[in-house]
C-alpha positions in Angstrom: 16.1 52.6 8.3 19.6 51.6 7.0 21.3 49.2 9.1 24.7 50.8 7.8 24.8 54.5 8.7 27.1 57.0 6.8 29.5 59.2 8.5 27.0 61.9 9.0 24.3 59.6 10.6 27.1 58.0 12.8 27.8 61.3 14.3 24.2 62.1 15.0 23.5 58.7 16.5 20.0 57.5 17.4 19.1 60.9 19.0 20.8 64.1 19.4 19.7 66.7 21.9 21.0 70.2 22.9 19.3 72.6 25.3 20.2 76.1 26.4 19.2 79.1 28.6 18.1 82.3 26.8 19.7 85.1 29.2 17.7 88.0 30.6 18.6 91.4 29.0 21.9 92.5 30.4 22.9 88.8 31.8 25.6 86.9 30.0 24.0 83.7 30.2 25.2 80.3 29.0 27.1 79.7 26.0 24.8 78.9 23.0 24.7 75.1 22.2 24.2 74.1 18.7 23.4 70.5 17.2 26.6 68.9 15.6 27.5 70.2 12.1 26.3 66.8 10.5 22.8 68.0 11.4 23.0 70.9 8.7 23.9 68.3 6.1 20.4 66.6 6.4 17.9 67.9 4.0 14.2 68.7 4.4 12.2 65.7 3.1 9.7 67.8 1.3 9.6 71.6 1.8 5.9 71.9 0.7 5.2 70.0 4.3 7.0 73.0 5.9 3.7 75.3 6.4 2.3 72.3 8.5 5.4 71.6 10.6 5.9 75.2 11.5 2.4 75.8 12.3 2.8 73.3 15.5 3.0 74.0 18.9 6.6 72.8 18.7 8.3 73.5 15.5 9.3 70.3 13.7 10.4 69.1 10.5 11.1 65.7 8.6 14.7 65.3 7.4 16.6 62.9 5.2 20.2 62.0 4.8 20.8 61.5 1.1 24.0 59.8 1.6 22.4 56.8 3.3 18.6 57.4 3.1 18.0 57.8 7.0 15.0 59.6 8.0 15.1 62.1 10.9 12.5 64.0 12.9 13.6 67.5 14.3 11.8 69.2 17.2 12.3 72.4 18.9 10.6 73.0 22.1 10.7 75.6 24.9 8.9 73.9 27.8 7.1 75.9 30.5 6.8 75.4 34.2 10.4 75.9 35.2 11.2 77.2 38.7 11.6 80.6 37.3 8.8 81.9 35.0 11.3 84.6 33.6 13.7 82.1 32.1 13.3 80.6 28.7 15.1 77.2 28.0 15.1 76.0 24.4 15.7 72.3 23.5 16.3 71.1 19.9 16.1 67.4 19.2 16.8 65.4 16.3 15.7 61.7 16.2 16.3 58.9 13.6 13.0 57.5 12.8 12.0 54.6 10.7 9.6 54.3 7.7 6.7 53.3 10.2 7.3 56.4 12.2 7.7 58.5 9.3 4.2 57.2 7.9 2.7 57.9 11.2 4.0 61.7 11.2 2.6 62.1 7.5 -0.7 60.5 8.5 -1.0 62.9 11.5 -0.4 65.7 9.2 -3.0 64.7 6.7 -5.5 64.3 9.6 -4.7 67.6 11.3 -5.0 69.7 8.2 -8.7 68.9 8.1 -9.1 70.4 11.4 -11.1 73.8 11.6 -8.4 76.0 13.0 -5.7 74.7 10.8 -7.8 75.1 7.7 -9.0 78.4 8.7 -5.5 79.8 9.3 -3.5 78.0 6.6 -6.2 77.6 3.9 -4.0 78.3 0.9 -1.4 75.8 2.1 -3.8 73.0 2.6 -3.5 71.4 -1.2 0.3 71.4 -1.2 0.8 69.9 2.2 -2.0 67.4 1.6 -0.1 66.5 -2.0 3.2 66.1 -0.7 2.1 64.0 2.3 0.3 61.7 0.0 3.0 61.4 -2.4 5.5 60.6 0.3 3.1 57.9 1.8 2.7 56.6 -1.7 6.6 56.6 -2.1 7.0 54.5 1.0 4.6 51.8 0.3 
């Protein structure tokens, strides 16, 4: 991680999270909250990884700021177990990560795509996900 963050990364900080309640039909509900506009200036680290990251229980992505080469881990989750089962809360988190954490996430992807359920459901995506993860790991050495 770069010690000097650019204007994009300074605005996002180490971690940025927003949460909102999706209203029931007929309800006004909360105002939708969005991540800062700087989040949308980050780019996907490699789009060939997308089938893996979109298949997870909590959709996620790996992003990079091309102004300063900081890496980010984006997650979206809808936790269960709230006091009202009919309510859906959505949380979006973008967290700055270092190369060590990035390597860990890429190695996890390589391990996960070998599992039977993933291979069965996403067989056609395995070669490109594997190649993208291996390429990035090699570049991070």
